[in-house]
N, C-alpha and C positions, 0 to 999 in steps of 0.2 A: 388181347386188349384190342378194340377198336375204339375209334375215336373220329368224330367229323367236325369239320371246321363250318361254322355258321358265321358269316362276317369274320369278326377279331375273336369269337368265342370257339372255344374248344370243347366238343360234348363227348361225354363217354357214353358208350352203350356196348351191348353185346348181343351176338345175335347166333341163332342155331337153328338148324333142320331147314326144310324146303317145304315148298309147297305156300298156300295162302298166307297172305301176312296177319299176325296178332302183334300188338305192341300194350307192353305190361308197362304200368306207372306207380312207382311206389308211394308209400304215405311220408309221414314226416320223421318216424323214427327207422333209420337205415338208409340203404339204397336199392340199388338194382340186386344185391347182391342175395337177398331172400328169395327171390323167383327163383334160384337156380332148379330147387327140384320141379316146379313148375315147367321151366323151359325143358328140362331133361326128358320130362314126359309129352309136351307138347310137341317137340321136334320131330317125332315118327311121325306127324303128319301135316305139320305148320310149320312155317319161317316165323320164329318168334324172336321179337327185340326186347331187351329191356333198356330201358334208357336212366341215365341218373341226370334229373332235373337240375337247373343250374341252384350252386351251391351245395349240392348233394354229391356224395362218393367223389370221384375223380373229375365230374365235370365242373368249369371254370367258376371261381368264386368270384360273383360281383354284383355288390347290392343294388345298382341299376336295372338289373335282371330279376330280381326277386319278387315282382308283383305276380298275380296269377295271371294277367295278361301278356306278362313275359313269357311266362312258362307256355301258356297255348300259344303263343308265336312261334317260341322254339320248336315245339311238337309240329307245328306245321311246316315250319322250314325244313326239318328234319324229314319228314315225309316228303316232300316236294323235291329235296336233293337226293333221296334214295329211290324216285321214281316210282313211289308207292300210290298207286290210284285210288284204293279202298283198303281200308284194315278193319277187323274187330278191335276194339279197344278193351282192357281189363285193368282198371284203374283202383287203388287202394287207399282211401283217407284224403292224402292230397290230391293222389293221382287222380281220384275219382273225381275230384273236382274240376281238375283239368280236363278229364276227359267230357264231361257234361258240356263245360264250357267250348271245348272243341267241337262237340256234336253239336251244338247250337248254332255256331259260326260257320259249319263245313258239315252240313247234313249228307251231300253226297258222298264222301269219303269213309262215314261210319256206318255200314250195315247193320252192326248191332253192338252193345256195350254189356259188359258185366263191371258192375258195381260193388265194392267191398267196404263194409264201415266207412260209409258215406256220413257226412255231419248233415242229418236230417231231424233238425230241430222245429219243435212248434214254436211260431212265431206269435202264438198267443190270439189270433184274429182268423182262425182258420175258418170259424163259424160265419164270419165276415165277408169272406173271401168267395167270388164269383170262381167257378172252375174254369179256369182258362185250359184251351186244347184247341188245336187246329182241325180242322173237319175232314182231317185224311186218317185218322187212326184206323177206322174200320177197314180202310182199303190195303193197310199196311200190317196189319198185327201178324198176317202169314209171310212176311217178307221173306225171299229165299234167304237159306244160310250162306255165311261166307265161304263155305267151306264146298259149296257145290259147284261141279264143274259145268253145269247146264242151268246155272241159275239166269232168269229172264230177267235181264239186265234193264227192259224198257221199264218193267213193274218198278225196281228200283228208283230210275231217273224220274220215272212220273211222280211217285212218292216224294221223292226228296224236291222235285220241282214245287210241290204244292205244299212241303214245308217252307223252303223258302220265301213263297208268297205270304205265310203265316207268319214269318220271323220278320218279312218286311213290314207288314201291317203292326206288329209289336212295336216295330222301331219308331212309328209313329207316336207312341203314346211313351214308352220309355222301355227301356231293356229290360227283357223279361216279361212284360206284359204280351199279351197276346189277344187274339179275337176270340168272345165268347161262343158257346154252342149256338148262340142264336146267330153269328156273323156280326156282330156291331163289337166295335173294338171299345172296351171300356176299362180304364186305369184302375189297377186294384191297389189298395192300402200298402204301401211299403212299411217293414218293419226295422228300417236301417235307425230309428231315432231312439229304437231302445236298446238293450244290452247286447254287445257282440258276443253270441253264447259261444262261439268257436274260440275268443281268445279268452273267456272265462275258464274253458274245458282244456286247451292245449297251453300249459304255462311251465315255462323253463324253469330248472334247468332241465337238458335232453336225459340224463342220467333219471331224474324222479318219472318222466314220461314212459322211460323202458320199463320201471319197474310196475308200473300201473300195467304192463303186456304181459313180462315174464317176472319170476323171482330169480334172484342171482343163482339159485341152486340149479337153475334149467339149462340145459344146453343152449338155446337160440338166445338166451340171456348175454352172453359172451360172444357169441356173434355178431350180435347185433351191436354190442357196444364198442366193438373194433370199428363198426361202420359208422355211430353216431360221432365218433371222434373226426370225421372227416366233415362234419354237417357244421354249415355256418348258422350260427344262432338267429342271424337277420333274415334268412333263406326261410325259416320257420314262421318267426314273427310277421315279415311282410307280408306272407302269402294269405295272411288273414285280416288283414287291415280293411278290406272292402269287403268283408263278408256279410251278406244278409240273409238271414235264413228262409224268409218268405219269398225273397227272389228266387234263392236256388230251388224251392219247391216249385215253381211256377217254370223254371227252366226244363225240370225234368219233367212237367206236364206238355209242356212243348215238343217234345222229342218224339218223332214219328217212328223212329227204328225202334225195334223189340230191345229190353233194357231189364237185365235181371240183376237184382239188389239183394246183397249177402250182407247180413252182419250177425255177429255173435252176440249172444244173450248176457254174455258176461262182460262185455267190453268195457272197461274203466276207463279208456281216453276218448273215446266218441259213444254216448251210451246209447243204445240200441232206440228204434223210434219207437215211439207211443202208438195206439191204434187209431186215434186221430189224424196223424202223418201219413200212415198206411193207407187209411181210409181217402184221404185228400190226393193221394199220388195213383190210386187206383180206379177212382170214379171212372166209369165208362171207358175206361184201359183195360182191362180184366185180360185183354187178348196180346197185349203188347208190353205190360208192366208187371214183373212175376218179383215180388218179396219173398225172401228166404232167409228165415231167421234160425240160428243154429243154437241150439241148447247146448250150455255149458262152454262154449267157445268164446275166448277173448277177441283181441284186436287183430289176430294175425290166422285167418281161416286157413290158409296156405301153408301153415307150418303146423297147424294144431288138429284140422279137420282130415281124418285120413280119407275122407271122399272128395275132398275137394277138388282134385284131378279129374276125376269122374265127373264131378257136377260141370267142371270147365267143358269138358270135351262133349258132354252132352248139349249144352249151352250153344258150342260151335256147330254142332252135327245137325241137329233139330231144327228142320225150317219153320216152327209153329213154338214159341217158346211157352206158350199155354198149354202144352202137352208135355211139357218136361215131367217125368215120374220122380217128384222129391217127397220125400216123405214129412220134409220139414216145412214145405212150402205153408205160407200165411194164406189163409183165406178171408177175402173181405167181410167186413161184418156189416149187417145193414142196420140204419139207423131208426 
């Protein structure tokens, strides 16, 4: 068991392997522990970290740290303290939200991301929203892989600098908005006045959420039940209070690094995105955003999908994510 002190907070994590870093971030149900099979495979080529977020597993229980903003700050403190300059992020559920916000704030540090079971809801106004996107996507769709020993760092830095400029421009209007394709900054309607779709979906108790993921007769159920006993319920509820479906989609469109998004078709915890959402996310970004729907898979692809490890290693190794050979890949529909 490993732990690190961040101020007065004790954060639990585990690490395996040697090589370039990869950080795994868990969902609302469970802790770092369900990443063990993934870590055991990735350690052959990478240095793999799995962290317990605030309120989960063996990390500190302090409700003053349970907001998404504090989870993101903890991740940055962790990365800085361990001296990690760049790292691929693999986020699941809650962890994917932390990864997106972290990559938005620190694009220089995240060459690429794989997001699993991300809450991608239709805010109901996608047809009215202007497609937000930094004007650097065409130059970064083929960024070097995090695992390359000869990655052209100048390419990453130049793209990241452009990304920062786009984000600074976005900050002049509102968090999550960005310059349009034409280069002018135009605020996009927010959806936060509507229902909080994430709060409607993630309803306690945790035992009920677990039953949406696995049947009690399944082996994974018993293992996760042990982990959820260590979860502070407030860490679950407080992570969702500021959720805005439209804003999350816009933040994803702002990201200049390659992003692979995996979602099980039978996920009852976080329903799979509909075509309008995938269309919105991939418009003019087919080279850098890759949706991967998995037929018959629920909320835990890393425990259910036998080719998950192959998908992750290909994602880490392939310089151009648009060239990943995945038969389940979603193809953008033309309107």
